[in-house]
BABATI-395283 format. One line per 8 residues: for each residue y, z, x of N, C-alpha, C. Coordinates in nm, 3 decimals, always signed. Atoms other than C-alpha are relative to their C-alpha. Example, Ala and Ser with C-alpha at 12.3 -4.5 7.8 and 13.67 -1.06 7.14 Angstrom:
BABATI-395283
-0.119:+0.000:+0.089:-0.450:+0.780:+1.230:+0.120:+0.000:+0.090; -0.119:-0.006:-0.082:-0.106:+0.714:+1.367:+0.109:+0.073:-0.077
This chain:
BABATI-395283
+0.077:-0.096:-0.079:+20.586:+13.620:+0.928:-0.018:+0.128:-0.081; +0.027:-0.124:+0.073:+20.429:+13.936:+0.795:+0.100:+0.109:+0.036; -0.089:-0.113:-0.024:+20.631:+14.254:+0.767:-0.080:+0.128:-0.017; +0.068:-0.128:+0.015:+20.502:+14.604:+0.826:+0.048:+0.068:-0.128; -0.036:-0.071:+0.121:+20.492:+14.801:+0.504:-0.045:-0.067:-0.127; +0.045:+0.064:+0.123:+20.354:+14.544:+0.261:-0.150:-0.030:+0.003; +0.145:+0.010:-0.002:+19.983:+14.596:+0.325:-0.059:+0.093:-0.106; +0.062:-0.084:+0.103:+19.744:+14.738:+0.066:-0.089:+0.107:+0.061
+0.083:-0.097:-0.069:+19.574:+14.957:+0.329:+0.078:+0.058:+0.116; -0.065:-0.064:-0.115:+19.669:+15.189:+0.613:-0.067:-0.046:+0.130; +0.051:+0.038:-0.130:+19.633:+15.080:+0.973:-0.068:+0.120:+0.066; +0.070:-0.109:-0.068:+19.374:+15.285:+1.161:+0.079:+0.040:+0.125; -0.077:-0.045:-0.117:+19.541:+15.499:+1.433:-0.053:-0.056:+0.133; +0.059:+0.050:-0.125:+19.302:+15.357:+1.695:+0.017:-0.151:+0.016; -0.012:+0.147:+0.003:+19.401:+14.997:+1.611:+0.145:-0.042:+0.015; -0.132:+0.060:-0.013:+19.698:+14.787:+1.713:+0.002:-0.131:-0.079
-0.015:+0.124:+0.077:+19.820:+14.511:+1.478:+0.116:-0.081:+0.058; -0.102:+0.088:-0.057:+20.009:+14.219:+1.632:+0.025:-0.118:-0.094; -0.035:+0.116:+0.082:+20.195:+13.964:+1.420:+0.005:-0.123:+0.091; +0.010:+0.119:-0.085:+20.107:+13.624:+1.569:+0.006:-0.125:-0.087; +0.004:+0.127:+0.073:+20.115:+13.258:+1.473:-0.064:-0.106:+0.087; +0.060:+0.112:-0.071:+19.939:+12.937:+1.568:+0.002:-0.122:-0.091; -0.008:+0.124:+0.077:+19.939:+12.574:+1.458:-0.139:-0.062:-0.016; +0.124:+0.077:+0.017:+19.652:+12.375:+1.308:+0.025:-0.145:+0.042
-0.014:+0.137:-0.050:+19.591:+12.009:+1.389:+0.091:-0.086:-0.087; -0.097:+0.070:+0.083:+19.819:+11.902:+1.103:+0.143:+0.042:+0.030; -0.133:-0.044:-0.038:+20.112:+12.076:+1.269:+0.057:+0.108:-0.088; -0.045:-0.110:+0.086:+20.131:+12.357:+1.013:-0.018:+0.131:+0.076; +0.006:-0.129:-0.070:+20.211:+12.696:+1.166:-0.051:+0.107:-0.095; +0.061:-0.103:+0.082:+19.993:+12.972:+1.030:+0.045:+0.138:+0.045; -0.031:-0.139:-0.029:+20.100:+13.335:+1.010:-0.129:+0.080:+0.002; +0.124:-0.076:-0.014:+19.833:+13.579:+1.123:+0.028:+0.138:+0.057
-0.003:-0.133:-0.061:+19.767:+13.937:+1.224:-0.122:+0.014:+0.089; +0.108:-0.025:-0.094:+19.561:+14.010:+1.532:-0.019:+0.150:+0.013; +0.034:-0.142:-0.008:+19.388:+14.349:+1.521:-0.087:+0.022:+0.124; +0.076:-0.030:-0.122:+19.267:+14.493:+1.852:-0.004:+0.150:+0.020; +0.002:-0.143:-0.032:+19.160:+14.836:+1.978:+0.127:+0.037:+0.078; -0.125:-0.040:-0.065:+19.474:+15.020:+2.084:-0.022:+0.027:+0.148; +0.003:-0.027:-0.143:+19.540:+15.018:+2.456:-0.081:-0.097:+0.083; +0.078:+0.095:-0.080:+19.329:+14.718:+2.559:+0.092:-0.076:+0.095
-0.076:+0.078:-0.096:+19.441:+14.522:+2.862:-0.040:-0.145:-0.002; +0.028:+0.143:-0.004:+19.448:+14.151:+2.935:-0.132:-0.029:+0.069; +0.126:+0.022:-0.072:+19.139:+14.196:+3.151:-0.122:+0.032:-0.086; +0.111:-0.033:+0.089:+18.926:+14.306:+2.854:-0.080:-0.126:-0.034; +0.085:+0.113:+0.040:+18.642:+14.087:+2.728:-0.061:+0.033:-0.136; +0.040:-0.040:+0.134:+18.623:+14.148:+2.353:-0.070:-0.113:-0.075; +0.055:+0.097:+0.096:+18.414:+13.976:+2.089:+0.109:-0.032:-0.100; -0.103:+0.042:+0.093:+18.645:+13.774:+1.867:-0.057:-0.037:-0.136
+0.043:+0.030:+0.136:+18.609:+13.752:+1.489:+0.119:-0.049:-0.081; -0.101:+0.055:+0.090:+18.813:+13.533:+1.255:-0.034:+0.042:-0.141; +0.026:-0.054:+0.133:+18.850:+13.685:+0.908:+0.081:-0.079:-0.104; -0.063:+0.079:+0.104:+18.922:+13.467:+0.604:+0.009:+0.073:-0.133; -0.029:-0.068:+0.126:+19.067:+13.582:+0.272:-0.072:-0.062:-0.120; +0.042:+0.059:+0.127:+18.943:+13.536:-0.084:+0.098:-0.110:-0.043; -0.080:+0.112:+0.047:+19.077:+13.230:-0.266:+0.126:+0.051:-0.071; -0.127:-0.042:+0.059:+19.445:+13.285:-0.344:+0.052:+0.132:+0.053
-0.042:-0.128:-0.057:+19.465:+13.606:-0.142:+0.075:-0.021:+0.131; -0.075:+0.005:-0.126:+19.666:+13.689:+0.171:-0.056:+0.104:+0.097; +0.056:-0.082:-0.107:+19.596:+13.864:+0.499:+0.034:+0.148:-0.013; -0.034:-0.140:+0.019:+19.760:+14.187:+0.386:-0.096:+0.070:-0.096; +0.096:-0.056:+0.094:+19.472:+14.238:+0.142:-0.138:+0.011:+0.067; +0.138:-0.018:-0.046:+19.093:+14.205:+0.197:-0.021:-0.038:+0.146; +0.022:+0.045:-0.138:+19.105:+14.008:+0.523:+0.052:+0.103:+0.100; -0.055:-0.103:-0.087:+19.327:+14.273:+0.680:-0.086:+0.125:+0.002
+0.088:-0.117:+0.006:+19.098:+14.551:+0.562:-0.120:-0.019:+0.092; +0.116:+0.029:-0.085:+18.801:+14.384:+0.732:+0.041:-0.005:+0.147; -0.044:+0.012:-0.139:+18.997:+14.301:+1.047:+0.033:+0.137:+0.059; -0.035:-0.135:-0.044:+19.129:+14.658:+1.073:-0.127:+0.078:+0.035; +0.124:-0.074:-0.023:+18.778:+14.802:+1.045:-0.077:-0.057:+0.119; +0.071:+0.061:-0.112:+18.627:+14.552:+1.291:+0.068:+0.036:+0.133; -0.071:-0.039:-0.122:+18.899:+14.628:+1.547:-0.028:+0.146:+0.034; +0.034:-0.142:-0.023:+18.825:+14.998:+1.504:-0.135:+0.011:+0.069
+0.134:+0.001:-0.058:+18.470:+14.909:+1.609:-0.006:-0.080:+0.131; -0.003:+0.061:-0.131:+18.584:+14.725:+1.921:+0.019:-0.150:+0.006; -0.018:+0.145:+0.003:+18.641:+14.365:+1.810:+0.149:-0.037:+0.007; -0.130:+0.062:+0.022:+18.947:+14.143:+1.836:-0.013:-0.081:-0.128; +0.019:+0.060:+0.132:+18.984:+14.041:+1.471:+0.131:-0.062:-0.047; -0.118:+0.076:+0.040:+19.225:+13.777:+1.343:-0.005:-0.032:-0.149; -0.015:+0.030:+0.143:+19.329:+13.770:+0.975:+0.120:-0.092:-0.017; -0.106:+0.100:+0.008:+19.544:+13.476:+0.864:+0.028:-0.041:-0.145
-0.034:+0.062:+0.127:+19.725:+13.317:+0.571:-0.030:-0.148:+0.008; +0.031:+0.142:+0.000:+19.600:+12.971:+0.477:+0.128:-0.083:-0.007; -0.113:+0.092:+0.009:+19.831:+12.672:+0.505:+0.056:-0.004:-0.142; -0.071:+0.012:+0.127:+20.090:+12.645:+0.225:+0.003:+0.130:-0.081; +0.012:-0.124:+0.076:+20.029:+13.006:+0.124:+0.040:+0.120:+0.086; -0.038:-0.120:-0.072:+20.136:+13.359:+0.215:+0.123:-0.022:+0.085; -0.111:+0.019:-0.092:+20.369:+13.368:+0.515:-0.018:-0.122:+0.090; +0.020:+0.122:-0.078:+20.224:+13.048:+0.661:+0.092:-0.110:-0.048
-0.085:+0.114:+0.036:+20.421:+12.724:+0.664:-0.075:-0.098:-0.089; +0.058:+0.104:+0.084:+20.359:+12.418:+0.451:+0.071:-0.009:-0.133; -0.072:+0.023:+0.125:+20.544:+12.265:+0.159:-0.051:-0.128:-0.064; -0.034:-0.105:+0.097:+20.513:+12.242:-0.137:-0.094:+0.120:+0.010; +0.076:-0.122:-0.009:+20.388:+12.595:-0.172:-0.124:-0.003:-0.090; +0.122:-0.022:+0.078:+20.042:+12.691:-0.300:-0.085:-0.125:-0.018; +0.095:+0.110:-0.004:+19.870:+12.364:-0.217:-0.134:+0.055:+0.047; +0.135:-0.035:-0.043:+19.494:+12.396:-0.178:-0.075:-0.127:+0.035
+0.070:+0.120:-0.046:+19.272:+12.153:+0.011:-0.125:+0.038:+0.078; +0.124:-0.027:-0.074:+18.912:+12.156:+0.130:+0.021:-0.019:+0.149; -0.013:+0.033:-0.142:+18.993:+11.986:+0.459:+0.100:+0.089:+0.070; -0.103:-0.080:-0.065:+19.311:+12.178:+0.533:-0.046:+0.144:+0.016; +0.043:-0.140:-0.009:+19.161:+12.519:+0.456:-0.111:+0.017:+0.103; +0.104:-0.007:-0.102:+18.855:+12.446:+0.671:+0.063:-0.018:+0.139; -0.071:+0.019:-0.126:+19.087:+12.318:+0.947:+0.067:+0.129:+0.045; -0.061:-0.128:-0.037:+19.265:+12.655:+0.935:-0.100:+0.089:+0.075
+0.102:-0.077:-0.071:+18.935:+12.813:+1.044:-0.017:-0.052:+0.142; +0.011:+0.057:-0.134:+18.902:+12.573:+1.336:+0.119:+0.044:+0.086; -0.121:-0.037:-0.074:+19.262:+12.652:+1.437:-0.002:+0.148:+0.037; +0.012:-0.142:-0.032:+19.195:+13.025:+1.419:-0.094:+0.024:+0.118; +0.091:-0.008:-0.114:+18.904:+12.979:+1.658:+0.070:-0.048:+0.126; -0.081:+0.044:-0.115:+19.139:+12.781:+1.886:+0.079:+0.117:+0.056; -0.086:-0.110:-0.043:+19.371:+13.081:+1.895:-0.082:+0.112:+0.066; +0.080:-0.110:-0.053:+19.105:+13.347:+1.947:-0.060:-0.036:+0.136
+0.068:+0.042:-0.121:+18.925:+13.147:+2.214:+0.091:-0.023:+0.119; -0.095:+0.018:-0.111:+19.242:+13.110:+2.422:+0.072:+0.130:+0.035; -0.056:-0.130:-0.039:+19.323:+13.483:+2.442:-0.075:+0.047:+0.125; +0.061:-0.041:-0.127:+19.260:+13.617:+2.792:-0.097:+0.116:-0.017; +0.081:-0.120:+0.020:+19.104:+13.937:+2.654:-0.116:-0.021:-0.098; +0.109:+0.033:+0.092:+18.858:+13.755:+2.422:-0.101:-0.090:+0.072; +0.107:+0.082:-0.057:+18.523:+13.614:+2.536:-0.027:-0.116:-0.094; +0.015:+0.115:+0.089:+18.517:+13.262:+2.391:-0.146:-0.039:-0.024
+0.142:+0.022:+0.026:+18.138:+13.263:+2.414:-0.052:+0.093:-0.110; +0.040:-0.096:+0.105:+18.133:+13.543:+2.154:+0.104:-0.001:-0.112; -0.093:+0.017:+0.111:+18.328:+13.416:+1.855:-0.077:-0.013:-0.132; +0.064:+0.005:+0.131:+18.229:+13.473:+1.494:+0.101:-0.011:-0.112; -0.083:+0.012:+0.120:+18.363:+13.433:+1.141:-0.051:+0.096:-0.106; +0.029:-0.077:+0.121:+18.375:+13.674:+0.849:+0.084:-0.061:-0.111; -0.072:+0.062:+0.111:+18.467:+13.501:+0.524:-0.027:+0.076:-0.129; +0.013:-0.074:+0.125:+18.534:+13.692:+0.203:+0.025:-0.095:-0.117
-0.010:+0.085:+0.120:+18.480:+13.512:-0.131:-0.002:-0.148:+0.041; -0.002:+0.143:-0.031:+18.581:+13.145:-0.097:-0.003:-0.028:+0.149; -0.001:+0.020:-0.144:+18.635:+13.188:+0.276:-0.140:+0.003:+0.060; +0.137:+0.006:-0.047:+18.263:+13.245:+0.312:-0.048:-0.144:+0.007; +0.039:+0.141:+0.001:+18.205:+12.882:+0.214:+0.086:-0.083:+0.095; -0.086:+0.073:-0.095:+18.508:+12.757:+0.412:-0.048:+0.025:+0.143; +0.046:-0.033:-0.135:+18.380:+12.940:+0.721:-0.131:-0.068:+0.033; +0.126:+0.070:-0.022:+18.030:+12.798:+0.680:+0.022:-0.150:+0.017
-0.030:+0.142:-0.013:+18.176:+12.450:+0.633:+0.055:-0.031:+0.138; -0.050:+0.019:-0.136:+18.366:+12.489:+0.960:-0.114:+0.009:+0.100; +0.112:-0.019:-0.093:+18.046:+12.608:+1.130:-0.093:-0.121:+0.002; +0.082:+0.122:+0.001:+17.876:+12.282:+1.029:+0.029:-0.088:+0.121; -0.043:+0.094:-0.105:+18.076:+12.100:+1.298:+0.066:+0.067:+0.119; -0.070:-0.069:-0.108:+18.224:+12.369:+1.525:-0.097:+0.095:+0.072; +0.099:-0.083:-0.070:+17.969:+12.502:+1.778:+0.059:+0.122:+0.068; -0.062:-0.119:-0.058:+18.224:+12.756:+1.904:-0.025:+0.122:-0.088
+0.030:-0.108:+0.094:+18.144:+12.962:+1.594:-0.146:+0.037:+0.018; +0.136:-0.039:-0.039:+17.836:+13.159:+1.703:-0.072:+0.085:-0.106; +0.061:-0.078:+0.107:+17.776:+13.365:+1.386:+0.096:+0.002:-0.118; -0.083:-0.003:+0.121:+17.899:+13.378:+1.026:-0.049:+0.110:-0.092; +0.028:-0.097:+0.105:+17.917:+13.664:+0.778:+0.077:-0.043:-0.123; -0.069:+0.031:+0.126:+17.993:+13.569:+0.418:-0.017:+0.119:-0.094; -0.002:-0.116:+0.089:+18.087:+13.839:+0.168:+0.047:-0.044:-0.138; -0.036:+0.043:+0.138:+18.090:+13.780:-0.211:+0.033:-0.150:-0.001
-0.031:+0.142:-0.022:+18.071:+13.409:-0.126:-0.008:-0.082:-0.128; +0.003:+0.103:+0.103:+18.159:+13.135:-0.373:+0.044:-0.132:+0.062; -0.037:+0.135:-0.041:+18.195:+12.759:-0.330:+0.095:-0.053:-0.106; -0.100:+0.043:+0.097:+18.517:+12.653:-0.501:-0.033:-0.137:-0.057; +0.024:+0.136:+0.046:+18.424:+12.287:-0.520:-0.116:-0.008:-0.098; +0.118:+0.009:+0.084:+18.088:+12.353:-0.686:+0.008:+0.087:-0.125; +0.009:-0.098:+0.108:+18.165:+12.646:-0.912:+0.129:+0.026:-0.078; -0.123:-0.031:+0.070:+18.534:+12.679:-1.000:+0.082:-0.124:-0.032
-0.065:+0.126:+0.033:+18.649:+12.318:-1.003:-0.111:-0.100:-0.028; +0.122:+0.076:+0.034:+18.375:+12.130:-1.192:+0.003:-0.142:+0.053; +0.013:+0.136:-0.052:+18.246:+11.805:-1.051:-0.016:-0.103:-0.112; +0.004:+0.089:+0.116:+18.217:+11.661:-1.404:-0.108:-0.108:+0.013; +0.110:+0.096:-0.004:+17.874:+11.500:-1.393:-0.002:-0.088:-0.125; -0.014:+0.082:+0.120:+17.942:+11.381:-1.747:+0.115:-0.098:+0.019; -0.099:+0.102:-0.033:+18.126:+11.053:-1.700:+0.124:+0.006:-0.088; -0.115:-0.003:+0.092:+18.345:+11.086:-2.008:+0.093:+0.117:+0.032
-0.081:-0.117:-0.034:+18.459:+11.437:-1.917:+0.072:-0.022:+0.133; -0.061:+0.025:-0.130:+18.522:+11.327:-1.559:+0.119:-0.095:-0.013; -0.110:+0.097:+0.017:+18.734:+11.028:-1.665:+0.121:+0.067:-0.063; -0.110:-0.068:+0.067:+18.941:+11.247:-1.895:+0.074:+0.093:+0.097; -0.062:-0.092:-0.095:+19.000:+11.507:-1.624:+0.079:-0.076:+0.106; -0.069:+0.076:-0.103:+19.091:+11.247:-1.364:+0.123:-0.071:-0.055; -0.117:+0.062:+0.063:+19.325:+11.071:-1.608:+0.115:+0.101:-0.011; -0.102:-0.105:+0.010:+19.508:+11.400:-1.666:+0.062:+0.028:+0.137
-0.051:-0.029:-0.134:+19.537:+11.465:-1.292:+0.081:-0.117:+0.055; -0.076:+0.117:-0.044:+19.653:+11.109:-1.225:+0.139:+0.001:-0.063; -0.129:-0.008:+0.067:+19.929:+11.149:-1.484:+0.085:+0.113:+0.059; -0.072:-0.112:-0.059:+20.019:+11.485:-1.330:+0.062:-0.038:+0.133; -0.057:+0.045:-0.127:+20.070:+11.315:-0.995:+0.132:-0.074:-0.024; -0.126:+0.068:+0.034:+20.334:+11.088:-1.156:+0.109:+0.103:-0.032; -0.098:-0.102:+0.039:+20.503:+11.394:-1.307:+0.047:+0.079:+0.122; -0.036:-0.075:-0.120:+20.492:+11.584:-0.976:+0.090:-0.082:+0.092
-0.076:+0.087:-0.090:+20.634:+11.284:-0.790:+0.149:+0.000:-0.034; -0.139:+0.000:+0.043:+20.951:+11.298:-0.993:+0.056:+0.137:-0.024; -0.042:-0.138:+0.025:+20.978:+11.676:-0.997:+0.033:+0.071:+0.131; -0.030:-0.075:-0.122:+21.132:+11.919:-0.745:-0.115:+0.089:+0.045; +0.115:-0.083:-0.037:+20.810:+12.121:-0.752:-0.121:-0.040:-0.086; +0.119:+0.041:+0.074:+20.450:+12.041:-0.854:-0.041:+0.101:-0.105; +0.052:-0.089:+0.104:+20.286:+12.184:-1.164:-0.112:+0.086:+0.057; +0.102:-0.093:-0.047:+20.062:+12.484:-1.113:-0.117:+0.004:-0.097
+0.118:-0.022:+0.083:+19.707:+12.528:-1.238:+0.003:+0.143:-0.054; +0.007:-0.135:+0.056:+19.608:+12.838:-1.433:-0.026:+0.101:+0.110; +0.026:-0.107:-0.096:+19.598:+13.170:-1.249:-0.150:+0.024:+0.013; +0.141:-0.027:-0.022:+19.265:+13.256:-1.094:-0.042:+0.139:-0.046; +0.034:-0.133:+0.050:+19.285:+13.613:-1.224:+0.094:+0.033:-0.115; -0.082:-0.028:+0.118:+19.409:+13.723:-1.569:+0.086:+0.124:+0.017; -0.087:-0.118:-0.005:+19.704:+13.958:-1.597:-0.034:+0.096:-0.113; +0.043:-0.084:+0.112:+19.574:+14.084:-1.933:-0.148:+0.028:+0.014
+0.139:-0.037:-0.023:+19.250:+14.275:-1.891:-0.076:+0.014:-0.131; +0.086:-0.010:+0.117:+18.962:+14.258:-2.136:-0.144:+0.015:+0.046; +0.140:-0.019:-0.037:+18.603:+14.382:-2.115:-0.083:-0.124:-0.031; +0.073:+0.121:+0.036:+18.497:+14.050:-2.270:+0.024:-0.114:+0.098; -0.033:+0.105:-0.095:+18.650:+13.848:-1.986:-0.060:+0.034:+0.136; +0.062:-0.031:-0.130:+18.430:+13.832:-1.672:+0.095:-0.008:+0.118; -0.099:+0.009:-0.107:+18.741:+13.752:-1.467:+0.090:+0.122:+0.007; -0.089:-0.116:+0.004:+18.900:+14.085:-1.554:-0.004:+0.083:+0.128
+0.004:-0.078:-0.123:+18.776:+14.248:-1.233:+0.095:-0.056:+0.104; -0.097:+0.059:-0.091:+18.993:+14.000:-1.041:+0.142:+0.042:-0.039; -0.131:-0.043:+0.045:+19.296:+14.080:-1.255:+0.026:+0.146:+0.027; -0.015:-0.143:-0.025:+19.233:+14.452:-1.217:+0.036:+0.026:+0.146; -0.032:-0.015:-0.141:+19.259:+14.404:-0.840:+0.136:-0.061:+0.033; -0.119:+0.073:-0.045:+19.532:+14.144:-0.796:+0.129:+0.038:-0.071; -0.122:-0.029:+0.076:+19.774:+14.258:-1.068:+0.021:+0.148:-0.024; -0.020:-0.144:+0.011:+19.738:+14.633:-1.036:+0.032:+0.055:+0.139
-0.045:-0.061:-0.125:+19.849:+14.874:-0.764:-0.105:-0.011:+0.109; +0.107:+0.000:-0.099:+19.510:+14.864:-0.592:+0.011:-0.114:+0.099; +0.005:+0.115:-0.089:+19.538:+14.512:-0.456:+0.119:-0.092:-0.006; -0.110:+0.095:+0.021:+19.869:+14.356:-0.561:+0.081:-0.023:+0.128; -0.092:+0.039:-0.106:+20.074:+14.167:-0.305:+0.084:-0.115:-0.052; -0.090:+0.098:+0.059:+20.377:+13.955:-0.389:-0.031:-0.144:+0.042; +0.034:+0.134:-0.045:+20.245:+13.659:-0.189:-0.132:-0.051:-0.055; +0.131:+0.038:+0.053:+19.909:+13.655:-0.366:+0.011:-0.027:-0.149
-0.021:+0.037:+0.141:+19.961:+13.464:-0.690:-0.129:-0.042:-0.069; +0.128:+0.052:+0.049:+19.596:+13.353:-0.733:+0.019:-0.130:-0.078; -0.035:+0.122:+0.072:+19.739:+13.018:-0.837:+0.030:-0.111:+0.101; -0.022:+0.115:-0.086:+19.741:+12.672:-0.679:+0.053:-0.117:-0.081; -0.049:+0.118:+0.070:+19.894:+12.335:-0.761:-0.113:-0.068:-0.075; +0.102:+0.061:+0.086:+19.711:+12.151:-1.039:-0.072:-0.115:+0.068; +0.062:+0.117:-0.061:+19.650:+11.838:-0.836:-0.085:+0.035:+0.122; +0.090:-0.043:-0.107:+19.476:+12.042:-0.565:-0.146:-0.018:-0.041
+0.137:+0.018:+0.048:+19.166:+12.006:-0.785:-0.062:-0.128:+0.054; +0.053:+0.128:-0.045:+19.132:+11.647:-0.665:-0.069:+0.014:+0.135; +0.060:-0.017:-0.132:+19.056:+11.760:-0.310:-0.141:+0.055:-0.011; +0.131:-0.062:+0.012:+18.765:+11.978:-0.417:-0.099:-0.088:-0.075; +0.088:+0.092:+0.071:+18.628:+11.714:-0.652:-0.046:-0.114:+0.090; +0.031:+0.117:-0.083:+18.638:+11.437:-0.391:-0.059:+0.036:+0.135; +0.046:-0.042:-0.134:+18.565:+11.634:-0.072:-0.062:+0.139:-0.010; +0.061:-0.132:+0.019:+18.323:+11.917:-0.158:-0.036:+0.067:+0.132
+0.039:-0.079:-0.116:+18.239:+12.194:+0.085:-0.151:-0.010:+0.025; +0.141:-0.014:-0.034:+17.906:+12.241:+0.261:-0.081:-0.127:-0.028; +0.073:+0.126:+0.015:+17.801:+11.877:+0.268:-0.121:-0.007:+0.092; +0.108:+0.007:-0.100:+17.575:+11.943:+0.568:-0.048:+0.141:+0.037; +0.042:-0.137:-0.033:+17.434:+12.298:+0.543:-0.110:+0.005:+0.105; +0.109:+0.003:-0.099:+17.137:+12.194:+0.757:+0.053:-0.016:+0.142; -0.060:+0.010:-0.134:+17.379:+12.136:+1.048:+0.034:+0.137:+0.057; -0.035:-0.134:-0.047:+17.451:+12.510:+1.069:-0.120:+0.057:+0.075
+0.111:-0.044:-0.084:+17.239:+12.641:+1.356:+0.021:+0.141:+0.054; -0.029:-0.135:-0.049:+17.390:+12.987:+1.407:-0.043:+0.102:-0.105; +0.041:-0.103:+0.097:+17.287:+13.317:+1.244:+0.104:+0.020:-0.109; -0.088:-0.021:+0.116:+17.431:+13.378:+0.898:-0.047:+0.123:-0.077; +0.025:-0.116:+0.085:+17.453:+13.706:+0.708:+0.076:-0.020:-0.131; -0.062:+0.012:+0.132:+17.518:+13.674:+0.335:-0.002:+0.137:-0.067; -0.013:-0.131:+0.063:+17.647:+13.996:+0.175:+0.040:-0.020:-0.146; -0.030:+0.012:+0.143:+17.640:+14.021:-0.205:+0.001:+0.138:-0.064
+0.000:-0.124:+0.075:+17.722:+14.299:-0.446:-0.116:+0.003:-0.096; +0.116:-0.013:+0.089:+17.424:+14.428:-0.638:+0.035:-0.035:-0.144; -0.041:+0.022:+0.138:+17.620:+14.409:-0.964:+0.099:-0.116:-0.016; -0.100:+0.107:+0.004:+17.839:+14.106:-0.880:-0.044:-0.113:-0.093; +0.030:+0.115:+0.086:+17.855:+13.835:-1.147:-0.020:-0.126:+0.082; +0.010:+0.117:-0.088:+17.885:+13.589:-0.859:-0.121:+0.005:+0.093; +0.116:-0.013:-0.089:+17.567:+13.709:-0.688:-0.088:-0.125:-0.001; +0.082:+0.122:-0.002:+17.365:+13.404:-0.803:+0.066:-0.116:+0.073
-0.070:+0.107:-0.070:+17.634:+13.173:-0.663:-0.016:+0.017:+0.151; +0.017:-0.026:-0.143:+17.617:+13.339:-0.320:-0.143:-0.027:+0.043; +0.141:+0.016:-0.036:+17.239:+13.342:-0.320:-0.041:-0.146:-0.002; +0.032:+0.142:+0.006:+17.227:+12.973:-0.416:+0.042:-0.071:+0.128; -0.044:+0.058:-0.128:+17.432:+12.881:-0.108:-0.090:+0.048:+0.113; +0.088:-0.057:-0.103:+17.222:+13.114:+0.105:-0.133:-0.074:+0.006; +0.129:+0.070:+0.005:+16.907:+12.934:-0.009:+0.008:-0.138:+0.064; -0.015:+0.134:-0.057:+17.048:+12.601:+0.110:+0.002:+0.001:+0.152
-0.008:-0.008:-0.145:+17.081:+12.724:+0.467:-0.139:-0.005:+0.062; +0.130:+0.013:-0.068:+16.802:+12.639:+0.711:-0.002:+0.073:+0.133; -0.012:-0.071:-0.127:+16.916:+12.854:+1.002:-0.059:+0.140:-0.009; +0.036:-0.142:+0.003:+16.838:+13.215:+1.095:+0.095:+0.069:-0.097; -0.087:-0.053:+0.105:+16.970:+13.378:+0.778:-0.055:+0.130:-0.054; +0.037:-0.129:+0.056:+16.971:+13.723:+0.624:+0.085:+0.026:-0.123; -0.068:-0.035:+0.124:+17.063:+13.843:+0.277:+0.008:+0.152:-0.010; -0.022:-0.143:+0.011:+17.215:+14.188:+0.234:+0.063:+0.030:-0.135
-0.050:-0.039:+0.131:+17.261:+14.338:-0.112:+0.066:+0.137:+0.012; -0.074:-0.126:-0.007:+17.530:+14.608:-0.128:-0.021:+0.079:-0.128; +0.032:-0.078:+0.120:+17.409:+14.879:-0.371:+0.124:+0.040:-0.079; -0.105:-0.046:+0.090:+17.631:+14.944:-0.671:+0.129:-0.078:+0.004; -0.127:+0.072:-0.017:+17.896:+14.687:-0.571:+0.009:-0.121:-0.090; -0.031:+0.123:+0.068:+18.058:+14.419:-0.781:+0.062:-0.098:+0.098; -0.061:+0.102:-0.087:+18.226:+14.105:-0.645:+0.125:+0.053:+0.069; -0.129:-0.042:-0.054:+18.575:+14.246:-0.599:-0.010:+0.133:+0.076
+0.019:-0.125:-0.074:+18.447:+14.585:-0.482:-0.010:-0.025:+0.150; +0.019:+0.030:-0.142:+18.358:+14.416:-0.153:+0.126:-0.056:+0.065; -0.131:+0.032:-0.058:+18.724:+14.321:-0.106:+0.063:+0.123:+0.066; -0.082:-0.116:-0.040:+18.841:+14.678:-0.059:-0.068:+0.135:-0.006; +0.065:-0.131:+0.016:+18.592:+14.954:-0.142:-0.073:+0.038:+0.129; +0.056:-0.037:-0.129:+18.529:+15.112:+0.197:-0.132:+0.076:-0.016; +0.124:-0.074:+0.023:+18.253:+15.326:+0.044:-0.115:-0.091:-0.039; +0.104:+0.093:+0.043:+18.063:+15.016:-0.071:-0.021:-0.117:+0.097
+0.014:+0.110:-0.097:+18.129:+14.756:+0.202:-0.094:+0.044:+0.112; +0.099:-0.043:-0.101:+17.829:+14.769:+0.443:+0.044:-0.034:+0.143; -0.054:+0.031:-0.132:+18.031:+14.769:+0.764:-0.099:+0.028:+0.113; +0.098:-0.030:-0.105:+17.752:+14.929:+0.966:-0.092:-0.118:+0.023; +0.092:+0.113:-0.011:+17.519:+14.639:+0.890:+0.071:-0.126:+0.048; -0.077:+0.115:-0.046:+17.792:+14.378:+0.940:+0.025:+0.010:+0.150; -0.023:-0.024:-0.143:+17.879:+14.530:+1.278:-0.128:-0.025:+0.079; +0.127:+0.017:-0.070:+17.511:+14.540:+1.380:-0.038:-0.147:+0.009
+0.033:+0.142:+0.000:+17.461:+14.176:+1.279:+0.086:-0.076:+0.099; -0.090:+0.071:-0.092:+17.767:+14.054:+1.469:-0.031:+0.036:+0.144; +0.029:-0.044:-0.136:+17.683:+14.262:+1.773:-0.126:-0.068:+0.054; +0.126:+0.063:-0.041:+17.327:+14.128:+1.785:+0.016:-0.151:+0.017; -0.010:+0.145:+0.001:+17.416:+13.767:+1.704:+0.090:-0.053:+0.109; -0.097:+0.048:-0.096:+17.711:+13.738:+1.940:-0.028:+0.049:+0.142; +0.038:-0.040:-0.136:+17.535:+13.896:+2.237:-0.109:-0.092:+0.055; +0.108:+0.092:-0.043:+17.279:+13.612:+2.254:+0.049:-0.095:+0.108
């Protein structure tokens, strides 16, 4: 369970943060923080928003920042740690899985929709980075999700874990992962893949902005290792996200940083959507800036979109 004092941001005085937990359909208990306007009663009827973290991050970072701000604006906002990560249960630690991570979104909607002070007809999702794609994937089959906001969105299966269209490269990669499964089977802990953000910064490395956030005072949290088990790659190769983007029938807002290296990745997913969709470019922002830069995150527009979309 989370502990007060290890967040990278300050709680707004008008907001109450409640440490809560809930189980997904695999029986894994997820640790979460529910942010609500201070002083609300059980008779309230708030709009509920589930907030997902960047890949490898935890709720005390970007997701908490968004949830805190949304609660300040009158929402009930739930930030959570994915299964096997952060303060959530699941062993071995730092497993990553398309199905499990998307299921965590469904389970978060279960929790929000069963709170007496939340209107289950007004439930939305805000997904930051990889959670943008996980949230959209959940929305493909979960009609309880009435609107989705993706921020700095990337699709892990398509962009960070290659699908190896070249047969020779694919066979070699799968052979390595198959051998790793044998090694993991006889080991007390599975092997880890490379870190998703470099600890050594370099202007020549496009991933340096991630390292500057995760391994420096600005965004560091001891539970956020930006690293997953090596064999987790198999899940994303075999079960890619967003297999049915045309099934999404709810409004979607895609927020991208004007200067983000990942902007083309977000826009490519946005183009695949056939629903009521809007693209918002945040002036002067890079990818990671939209994790924490309150001066660059377009909260006014996000609030307006959610308010309009969830009042239908």
